[in-house]
C-alpha positions as CSV (number, residue, x, y, z in Angstrom):
1,M,12.6,-30.2,-21.0
2,S,16.1,-28.4,-20.4
3,E,18.2,-27.9,-17.0
4,E,17.9,-24.1,-16.7
5,P,14.3,-24.0,-16.7
6,R,13.7,-26.7,-13.6
7,S,16.7,-25.3,-12.0
8,V,14.4,-21.5,-12.4
9,R,11.6,-23.1,-11.5
10,K,13.4,-24.4,-8.2
11,H,15.0,-21.6,-7.2
12,N,12.0,-19.6,-7.6
13,A,9.9,-21.9,-5.4
14,I,12.4,-22.2,-2.5
15,L,12.1,-17.8,-2.8
16,D,8.1,-18.3,-2.7
17,A,8.0,-21.3,0.2
18,A,10.3,-18.5,2.0
19,T,9.1,-15.8,2.0
20,T,5.8,-17.4,2.9
21,V,7.8,-18.9,6.1
22,F,10.0,-15.8,7.1
23,L,7.1,-13.7,6.9
24,R,4.5,-16.3,9.1
25,N,7.8,-17.6,11.9
26,G,9.9,-14.4,11.3
27,Y,13.8,-15.1,10.8
28,L,14.4,-17.1,14.1
29,G,11.8,-19.2,14.0
30,T,12.7,-20.6,9.7
31,S,14.4,-23.6,9.3
32,M,15.6,-24.4,5.9
33,D,14.2,-27.7,6.4
34,E,10.8,-26.3,6.6
35,I,11.3,-23.9,3.7
36,A,12.6,-27.4,1.4
37,A,9.4,-29.4,2.8
38,L,7.0,-25.9,1.8
39,A,8.8,-25.8,-1.6
40,R,8.4,-29.7,-2.2
41,V,12.5,-30.0,-3.0
42,S,15.2,-31.4,-1.0
43,K,17.2,-29.5,1.9
44,Q,20.5,-30.3,-0.3
45,T,18.6,-28.6,-3.2
46,V,18.1,-25.5,-0.8
47,Y,21.7,-25.2,-0.5
48,K,22.2,-25.5,-3.7
49,H,20.9,-22.7,-4.5
50,F,21.7,-20.5,-1.0
51,A,24.5,-20.5,0.6
52,D,22.6,-20.2,3.8
53,K,19.5,-18.7,5.8
54,D,21.3,-15.4,5.7
55,S,22.1,-15.0,1.8
56,L,18.1,-16.2,0.9
57,F,16.3,-14.0,3.6
58,S,18.6,-11.0,2.0
59,E,17.8,-11.7,-1.8
60,I,14.2,-11.9,-0.9
61,V,14.1,-8.7,0.9
62,L,16.1,-7.2,-1.9
63,A,14.2,-8.6,-4.8
64,A,11.5,-7.0,-3.1
65,V,12.6,-4.1,-3.1
66,D,14.3,-3.5,-6.4
67,A,10.9,-4.6,-7.6
68,A,9.5,-1.6,-5.7
69,A,11.5,0.9,-6.5
70,D,12.4,0.7,-9.9
71,P,8.8,2.3,-11.4
72,V,9.2,4.8,-9.4
73,L,12.8,5.1,-10.2
74,A,12.1,5.5,-13.5
75,D,9.0,7.8,-13.1
76,A,10.8,9.7,-10.9
77,S,13.5,10.5,-13.4
78,A,10.6,11.5,-16.4
79,L,9.2,14.1,-14.3
80,A,12.1,16.2,-15.5
81,A,10.5,16.2,-18.9
82,S,6.8,17.3,-17.6
83,D,5.0,19.3,-19.3
84,D,1.4,19.2,-16.9
85,L,3.6,19.4,-13.7
86,E,0.6,19.2,-10.7
87,A,-0.8,16.0,-13.4
88,D,2.4,14.5,-13.8
89,L,3.0,14.4,-9.6
90,R,-0.1,13.4,-9.2
91,A,0.6,10.0,-11.3
92,F,3.8,9.7,-9.9
93,A,2.3,10.2,-6.2
94,R,0.1,7.6,-6.6
95,G,1.7,5.3,-8.9
96,Q,4.7,5.8,-5.7
97,L,1.6,5.1,-2.9
98,E,0.9,1.9,-4.6
99,Q,4.6,0.5,-4.9
100,V,5.2,1.2,-1.2
101,T,1.8,0.0,0.5
102,R,1.9,-3.3,-1.5
103,R,1.6,-6.0,1.4
104,R,4.1,-7.8,1.3
105,L,6.8,-5.0,0.7
106,L,5.0,-3.7,3.5
107,Q,5.6,-7.1,6.2
108,L,8.9,-7.6,4.9
109,R,10.0,-4.1,5.8
110,R,8.3,-4.5,9.0
111,L,10.5,-7.8,9.4
112,V,14.1,-6.2,8.3
113,I,13.1,-3.5,11.2
114,G,12.3,-6.2,13.5
115,E,15.9,-8.3,12.6
116,A,17.8,-4.4,12.0
117,N,19.9,-5.4,14.8
118,R,21.1,-8.7,13.4
119,F,21.3,-7.4,9.6
120,P,22.5,-3.5,9.7
121,E,23.5,-4.4,6.5
122,L,20.7,-5.9,5.0
123,G,18.5,-2.4,6.3
124,R,21.1,-0.3,5.0
125,A,20.2,-1.7,1.3
126,F,16.9,-1.6,2.0
127,F,17.1,1.7,2.5
128,E,19.8,2.6,-0.3
129,R,18.1,0.6,-2.7
130,G,14.6,1.6,-1.8
131,G,13.8,5.4,-0.6
132,G,17.2,6.4,-0.8
133,R,17.5,5.2,-4.5
134,S,14.3,6.9,-5.5
135,A,14.7,10.0,-3.4
136,E,18.1,10.9,-5.3
137,A,16.1,10.8,-8.7
138,L,13.4,12.6,-7.6
139,A,15.8,15.9,-6.6
140,A,17.6,15.4,-10.0
141,A,13.9,16.1,-11.1
142,F,13.5,19.3,-9.2
143,A,16.4,20.0,-9.3
144,R,15.7,20.5,-13.3
145,L,12.5,21.3,-12.7
146,T,13.6,24.7,-10.7
147,E,16.0,25.3,-13.7
148,R,13.0,25.5,-16.4
149,G,11.5,27.3,-13.9
150,L,8.6,25.1,-12.7
151,L,9.7,24.9,-9.5
152,R,11.0,26.9,-6.2
153,A,13.3,24.1,-4.7
154,A,17.2,25.8,-3.7
155,D,17.5,23.3,-2.2
156,P,16.4,19.9,-4.0
157,E,17.1,16.7,-1.7
158,L,15.5,18.8,0.8
159,A,11.7,19.4,-1.0
160,A,12.1,15.6,-2.0
161,A,12.2,14.8,1.2
162,H,9.4,16.6,1.8
163,F,7.4,15.7,-1.2
164,N,7.5,12.1,0.6
165,L,6.4,12.7,3.6
166,L,3.3,14.2,2.2
167,V,2.6,11.9,-0.1
168,I,3.7,8.5,2.1
169,G,4.5,9.7,5.4
170,A,1.5,9.1,6.9
171,P,0.0,5.9,5.0
172,V,3.1,4.3,5.7
173,N,3.2,4.8,8.8
174,R,-0.3,3.8,9.6
175,A,0.1,0.9,7.8
176,M,3.5,-0.4,9.1
177,L,2.2,0.0,12.9
178,L,-1.0,-1.1,12.6
179,G,-0.8,-4.0,10.5
180,D,-2.3,-5.1,7.1
181,D,-5.6,-4.1,7.8
182,A,-4.4,-0.8,8.0
183,I,-3.0,-0.5,4.3
184,P,-4.8,2.3,2.5
185,T,-7.6,1.5,-0.1
186,A,-7.8,2.3,-3.5
187,A,-9.5,6.0,-2.2
188,E,-7.7,6.4,0.3
189,L,-4.4,6.8,-2.4
190,D,-5.8,8.6,-4.1
191,R,-6.6,11.3,-1.3
192,H,-3.0,11.1,-0.1
193,A,-1.5,11.4,-3.1
194,E,-3.4,14.3,-3.8
195,G,-3.5,16.4,-1.1
196,G,0.3,16.0,-0.6
197,V,0.8,17.3,-4.3
198,R,-1.5,19.6,-3.5
199,A,0.7,20.8,-0.1
200,F,4.0,20.3,-1.6
201,L,2.9,22.8,-4.4
202,A,1.5,25.6,-2.0
203,A,5.2,25.3,-0.7
204,Y,7.2,24.6,-3.9
205,G,5.3,26.0,-7.0
206,E,5.8,28.5,-9.3
């Protein structure tokens, strides 16, 4: 068995253990000793993979953001070539909702907000690599769809902001403030996706 696979497995075990401990204890309540014990590695091994607790916390958060944002970004970009805009917007909205309401991402988002003063750069990165990046792709798609005569979005960036608020605003705010029990069901995701798209097209549709 090669060294690289063992190293990767240890790296991933540390990330999994650290995520569990951070979410359970918060940033200040988490120790590298506890992470090492849960990952079943030495504390020295943890420091071999991560310089400090800050860098470990940052990698966990940004990896989760990228995992959620990447498929949304790809789907948003693909909307520019849509031949059935209403159906494609509904599918996009449903997929977007499913990504942003994942339990682990919501839990990490709450933690990042709680640590915003301690880690302002991490909060900025969370926004820029997540919702900010997706909104830019959506705005570019709306600009192209307007050029094609399928939308009336004179301000594509504002249209993208309106779309996101109509689709994800209420369910995300509810889940963020009321906890995991308020994470929407599949039927609720369908309802918000369909209703949000219907309202958006009433304002911006041709």
